[in-house]
N, C-alpha and C positions, 0 to 999 in steps of 0.2 A: 719293548720293541713294538712300534706301530705295525699292525698286521699288513698294511699296504705299503710299507717302505719299499721303494724301488731301488734295485741294485743293477748297475750297469757293469757288464763283464768286458774287459778290454785285454785282448791277447796281443802281445808284441813279439812273440817268439815262434817257435817251431810247432809241429803237429803234436808233439808230446806236451808242450805248454798248453795248447788248445784243449787237449784231452783233460789235463789236470784242472784247468779253469772251469770246464764244463762239469766236472765232478763236484767242484766247489759250488757251482750253480745249483746242482741237484740238491745238495744238502740245504742250501738256503731256501730253495723253492719248497722243499718238504717241511720247512719251518716257518712258512707264511710270508716269505719275501716274494716280491714280484721281480722277475728277472728280465732284463732287456740286454740286447747285444748291439743295438744301434747307439752311436755316440750322441746321446741326447741327455737332457737334464734329468738327473736322478738324485736320490738321497745319499746313496753310497756308490763308490766306484772301486772295483777291484782291478788293479793293474798287474798283470802277470808279465814280468819284464824279461828282456833278453840281454845277453852279454857276449854273443858270439864274435862281435867286432866292437871296436871303440865307438863306431857310429851308432850301432844298435843300443849300446849302453847310454850314449848321449841322448838318443831319441827317447829312451825310457825316462830319463830325468825331465826332458822337455815336455813330456806328456802330462806331467803333474801340473805344470803351468796352464796347459790347455784346459784341463778339467776345472781348475779354479776359475778360469775365465767363463767356462760354461755354466758353472754353479758355484758362486763364492761361498756358499754355505754347505757345500758337499763334505762328506766324510770319505777319506780315501785310504784304502788298504793296499799296500805294495808287497808283492812277493815275486819269486822267480829268480832267474840267474843273475841279473844285475844287482839285486839286493843281497843275494847269496855272496856275491863278490865283495860288496861293500854296503853294509846296512846304513852307515853314516851319511851316504850321499842322498838319502831319502828322509831320514828321521826328523830333520828340522824343516822340511818343506811345509808350506801352509796347508792346513786341513788334513795332513797325513796323520791318521790316528793309530795305525799299526804297521809294522814292517817286519817281515820274516824273509827267509831265503826260499829254498826249494823243499825243505822238509817241514812237516807239520801243517800242510795245507788242509788236511782233513779236520783240523781244529778251527775252521773258518768262523764258526759261531762265536768262539772266544775272541777272534780277531775283530769281529764287528763291534764288540764292547769297547775296544780301544785299549791303549796303554801297553801294547806289546811291541817292543823294539829290539828283537834279538833273533839270531839264527839258532835253529834247533841243531842238535848234534847229528852229524851224518851217521847213517846206519848201513850195515851190510845186508840188511833184510829188505825185501821189497815192501814199499809203503802201502798201508791199507787204504788207498784212495781209489775209488771205483764208481761205476754207475753215472756216466756222463749224461747231460741233458739229451732228450730225444731229438732226432732230426729225421726229416722225411727224405733226405737225399744221401749225403755222405757222412758216415760216422767214423770216429777214430777209436781204435782199440789198442791201448798201451799194454805191451807185454814184457817190456824190459826197461831198465833204467841204468844210468851210469856208463862209464867207459874205462877200459884198461889200456887203450892204445897209446896214449901220450904222444900224439903228433906234436912236433916241436913248436907249432904256431898256436896251439889250442889250450884254452883254460878249462874246457868242459870236464875233464877227469877230476880237477880240483873242485869244481863247482857242483858237479852232479854226483861225485863219489865213484866208487868202484862198480863194475858191472854186476847186476843182479837180475834174475829172471822171475817172472810171475808164474805161479802154479798153473799147470796146464788146464786143470779142471776149471779153475777160476776164469781163465781166458775163454774157454769154450762156453761156460754158462753166461758170461757177459755178452759174448758174440751172439748167442741165441736171442737175448733180450734186444740187442741193437738191430738184429736182422728183421725183427717183427715190424719195425717202423722205418727202416732205412733200406735203400736200394744198393748201397755199397758200404763195405767196411774196409778201412785202411789200417792194416796191421803196422804198428809203429813202435819205436823205442829210440833211446839215445844212440845206442849201438845195436840196432836190431839184429845184425848178423851174429852177434854173440849170444843170442837166446839159447839157453841150455836147459837140459833136464838131467839132474844128478851129475852136474859138471861135464856133460857131454853135449856137443853141438846138436841142436834139435829144431832148428827153424823149419826144416822140411816136414818133420813130424807134426809140428804145431799146425802148419798150414793144412795138412791132411786131416787133422782132428777138427779144424774149423770148417772144413768144406761142406759139412752137413747143413750149413746155413743156406745152401742152395735151395732147400725145400721152401724157403721163404722168398725165393726169387731175388736173392741178394748175392752180389758178386764180391770177391775178395781181391784187394790190392795190397801190394807190399810197399812199405815206406822205403827210405833210403838204405842202401846196402853197401857193404864193403865187398870188394871184388873177390876176395878169397872164399867167400861163401858159395860162389858159383862153381858147382861140380856137376858131373853127369848124374849122380844120385839125386842131388837137390832138384835139378831141372826135370828129371823123370817124375818126381813126386808132384811138382807143379803142373806138369803136362797132364797128369792123371786127373786133375781137378776139373770138374765141369763148369766152375764159376770163377776161374782165375783170370784176372785182368792182366793182359800181357804187356805190362810196362815195368822196366827195370831201371831204377835210378841208382847208378853206380857212381860213387864218389871218387872221381879220378884225382882231382886237385891239381895235378900237373901231368903233362905228357912228355916230360923230360926226365931221364933216369937220375941225373945229377941233382935236380931239384927234389925229386921224390925221396932221395936219400937224405937230403938236408931236412926235409919235412918229417923224417922218420916214418915214412909210409913203406910198408913191408911188401912191395911188389915192384916189378919192372914194367916198362912200357909193353914189352912183348907179352908178358904174362897177362897184362890187362887186355890187350887186343885179342889174345887167344880166348879169354873168357867171353868177350863180346861175340867172337865167332861161334863159341859153344852155345851161347844163348840163341843165336839165329839158326843154329842147327835144329833146335827144338821148337822155337817160336819164330817162324819165318818173318812174320810181320810185327815183331815186338818193337815197341818204342823204347829205345835205350837212351836215357838222359843222364846228365852228369853235372857236377860242380867243378869249376876251375878257379883257382886263386891266381890272379895275375900280379906280377911284380913282387913275388915272394923274395924276401931278404935280398940276396945278391944276384938275382936272375939277370942273365945277360940277354942281349938281343937274339943271339944265336939260340939260346935255350928257349926263349919265348917262341921263336919260329919253329922249333922242334915240337913244342906243345901244339901249335897251330896245325902242323902236319899230322900229329897223332889224332887230333879231333876230326880231321878230314878222313883219315883211315877208319876211324870208329864209326863214322856216319851217324853221329848223334842226332836224335830227333829234337833235342833242346839242350842248351847249355846255360846253366846259371853261373854268371861271371861275377867274381868278387875281387876288387882291388885289395891287395894284402894290407891288413891292419895289424900293426905291432901291438902285442898284448904284454904288458909288464907281468913278470912272473913266469913267462914261458922261456924255453931254451932259445927260440928264435929271436927273442927280444935283444939278444946280445949280438946278433948279426948286423952287418951294415944294411942300410935301407935304400931301396930304389926310390927315386924322386917321385912326387905325386904327379908331376907333368908326364913322366914316362909311363907311369901306371895308367893314367887317363888315356894316353895315346894307344897303349896296348889293349886296354879294355875296348876301345872303339874298333880296333882291327879285329879282335876276336868276335865282337858282336856282329860284324859284317859276315864273318865266316859262319857264325851260329845261325844267322838269319837265312843264309843260303842253304845250309844243311836242313833247317827246319822246313823250308819251302819244298825241298826235295822229298822229305819224309811225308809231308802232307799229300803231295802228288802220288807218292807210293801207296799211301793209305786209300786214297780215292780209287786208284786203279785196281788194287788188289783186294780190298775188303768190300768196296762198293756200298756196303750198308753196315750198320751196327746199332746196338742199343745205346742210347745216350741218356745219362742221368741229368735231367733238366733242373738246374739249380737257381736260376734267376731270370728276370726279364728286364732288358734295358732298351728303352725306346720301342721299336717295333719287333725286336728279335728276342726269342727265348734263347738262353745260352746254357750249355752243359758240356760234358766230356764223354767221349767214346771210351770203350774198354781199354784201348791203348793210349788213353789220355791225350787226345787231340781235341781242342776246343771246337765246338760245333754251334752254328747259328741257325735257328729255325724260325721262319716267318709263317705264322698260322693264326687263324681266327679261333682255334680251339685253345682252351686253357690247359696247357700241359706242364705247368709249373709243379715241381715236386714229383714228376713221374719218371719212369724208366721206359722210354719210347723208342721203337724201332725207326731209325732214320735212314733214308736213302741219301747218299752223298751226291752233290751236284757239281761243285767246283771249289777251288781254293777261294777263301774269303777272309779278309782282314788277317788275323793271326791264326786262322784255322780253316774250317770247312763250312760252306753253305750247304744246308741239307733241307729235306722236306720229309714229312711224315710218310712212311712206307704204307701204301694202300694197295 
């Protein structure tokens, strides 16, 4: 191996994928490889793929062609959910030297040698992949993998395996390492809400154990949650933390009871809205965000309108909207499908609602918070950009170099998709 071989890391999936790819990057860096994340010419490319929808899996395949155009002599390693779903869709692509799924990523040095085209056997144990690349801004801490929920539209339990949790002490030790160089840690997992200790729910206990990273001036943020994890006990624990970032991403998926039942989601609209109300009891200014699947299976116009009403009642700060994508191998694949034209129309309608709700929440944040610490992650043109503790994008115009800092910002007014701010002095 040439000591200066350049490896480009490409993540096409979720926060968990990003964490795992960064851990692979650390192994390579410690063994003499130069790591880059910009999509530039490199000797090797590692593509961590996604399969949450048909479109994301298609994008994963298309990316191989993009890399071959970028460097016709590159060596490409493919891993992740799309290749876990089907190794064969990548193994014969030009310049692809190794293909695995989600398991065995810790063996990245062997993958670099080429000739590996197989999925590792899924395990019931938490994989020994840790120590992601250092960052000065936001770091990810993976504490859980797999899922036992089996939503009718989702392949992830088959691709990621059953739910399993990381040892508490390992989580805490890695959090300390991350906090020394990062201003924020996002605690994440495939089904984060199912984090457990000795088979008992323990996400609140985990957050309490992690809270000591506050001594490094590092705040804690939760990744995507299932609504049933929201309880008085859980919220009281979060409220006690000095460095908790009050954003709750609750995966709703539909705001209609009939559709929720078809999706095999184990809650009702009323239960969901009551949990939203409970969050705001403890965190008055919390940013509550969600995912919504539009045009699921046999969704009627009336059922879609019900979802729209539910979104308005919840007053979400942001909604991630996905047109339903049928996945072969799931229960929902047997259902009748809504036409693409109808899905497109409904996405547009819900986007209009989401934009109005977001604008209202931004105004609420400016009026009620007035200022907050912003982790400044990048600079585009004349503005520095970052996120508040409640995850509102903030734009700052200043002559000072504040890139990579955690800076107290005074809010001025709504701006673009977030807030215009200035350094508090």
